[in-house]
N, C-alpha and C positions, 0 to 999 in steps of 0.2 A: 301832698302832705309831706312835711319835713319833721323829723324828730326835734324836740326841744333840746337845747344844749345839755340840759341836765340828764335827759334820757341817753344821749350820745355818750356822756361821761359814765353813766351807770353801766351801759353795755360794755364799754372799754374796761371798766373796773371788774365786771363779772368775768370777762374773758381772761383777765389776768388771774383772778381768784380761782377760776375753774382749772386753769393750767397747773396751778400750785396744788390744789386739793385733789383733783381728779385726773391729772395728766390728760386733760380733755383733748380729743382728736376729732377734728371736723373733716369729713371726706365729702367731696362732690359739691361743695357750696356753690361752685360755678354753674351748677344745674338750675339754680334759682334765677328766674328771668330778671334782667337788669332793670326792666321797666314794664309797666302794665300789670294788670291784676293777675293773681294766682292764689290758689289754696296751698298752704303749707300743712301737710297732714302727717303728724307723727303718731307713733304708739305712745302709750302713757304708762310709765313705770314708777314715777315718783313725783313728789311736789316740786322737785327741781326742774322738771321737763320744760315748762313754759320759758323759764329763764335760760336754760341751756340752749334751747332752739332760738329764742329771740336774740340772744347775745351774739349768735353766729351771723346774723343778718345785718348788713350795713344799711339796708333799706328800712324805712319805717314799716312797722307791722301793726296789725290789729289782732287782738286775741279774743276768741270766744271763750269766756270763762263761766264756770258754774255760778248761778245766781246767788247761792248761799254764801259766797265769798264777799259779796257786796253788802257787808253789814257795818254800820257806823259811818259817820261822815269822813273820818280820816282814811279808812280802808277804801271806801268807795272813791274818794277823790284821787288817791294814789293809783288805784287800778285804772281809772279812766284816763288819768294823766299819762300812764304808761301805755295806753292804747287798748285796754280791755273793754269788753262790753258783755253784759250778762245774758245767759241763756238758761232756761229751765231744761234739765235733762230727763224730767219725769213726764213731760207732756209736750205737745206741739206748741212751739213758742213763736207765734207770728211776728211779734215785735223783734225778736232776735234775727229771724229770717230776713225781715225788711232791712234791718241795720246791716246785716251781712251783705245783702245785694247792693245797698247804697255804697258801702265801702269798695266793693268789687267794681262797681261802675265808675268809681272815682279813681280806679287804677291802683288800689292798695293791695298789699299782701295780707291775707287773713289766715291765722293759725287756728286750726280746729282739731281737737282730739276725738276721733270717731268712736272710740270705745266708751265714751261718756263717763269715764272715771278711771282711777288708777287700777292697774292689775295688782292683785294681791300676791302673786307669785312670780311676776315678771313675764309671764307668757301672754300671748295675744288673746284678747277677748273678742267677742262678736262685734262687728262694726255696725254702727247706725248709718243709714244711707242718706241722711239729710244733705250732707255735703255733696254727694254725687248728684242728687236731684238739682241742687242749685248750680252745680258745675254744668250740667246739661242745659239748664235754662239760660245761663249766661255765657255758655261756651268758654268756661274758665279752665285753664290748665291746672293740673294737680301735681304738686311735688311731694311724693311720699318721703318720709324721713324715718329712718330706723334709729331709735334710741336704745343703745346697748350698754349695760353696766350700771345704769341709774338705780335699778332695783337693789343691786348689791350694796351700793353706797348709802342708800336711804330706804331700807325696807319698811313696810308699814308699822312693824312693832318697835322701831327705834324713834326716839323723840327728836334726834338730831342726826344729820348725815355724818358719815365717816369717810376718811380718805380711800381712794380706790381709782380704778380705771374706767372712764366713760368714753364711749365713741358714738358720734352722730354721723350717719350716712345720709346725704341728700341725693336721692335718686333722680334720674332724668324725668322730666315732666310727662305725665299721662294726659293726653288730650281727648276731651269728649267727642271730638269729630272722628276719632278712630273707632267709635262705637255707634255706627249708623243704625237707624231703625230697621228692624227686620220686617219682612213682608210675608203675609200669609193670605193666599187667595187674592193677591193683587192689592191688598190694603195694608197700610202701615199700622203697626201696633201703637198704642198711646205713648206719648212722650214720657220718658222716665221709666217707671216700672222695672222690667227686666234689664233694661240698659243701666239703670242705677245700680242694680244688683251686680251686674257684670263689672262695672267700674269699681265699686266698693271691694269686690273680690280681687280684682287686679291690684288695687292699692295694697290690700292686706297681704297678698302673696309677695309683692315687691318688698314691703317692709320686712316680712318674715325671712326673705332671702339673705338678709345681713344680720340676723339675730344669732 
């Protein structure tokens, strides 16, 4: 998949805008694989986060976005054009999981926010484990991303963002192969389960380390 020329231009424009408004600093972008599938997993501090993260990536990306954003023909068309696909955060969404797996098998980057919504105070919330289960199934590397400062520039009580300092830290990939199945009594535990919990916790701790 290649980005449409308009998307490339939008990303460039956003990078310029973010430098002016937020003195944006991108750290460790080289940790994102240059080719092949990977999950990009940031914490979620503001409405800006998908644009902040996506603009840093020169590769095309897919965004798992809340289904409620896909309202109206114009909004839906723009979101899909930009690479987003809908997911329900209130129940198991088989269609979203199938779409995610399809994109990963095509070698795409997929951005997913494991908290399932914005933090109200900027601190980390509990992580949903769906991304970890898919990563185990597809043996997909996970790049944790720490978003710092976005909550201060656009807290929930403000209608519009304000100038400030925002830093994004892209950490080294976490590989599912580093979490082998444990054995008890000579038999392997079921795929996923506690391994997914361990991966989600590792990603959360890695993100927290740069907050």
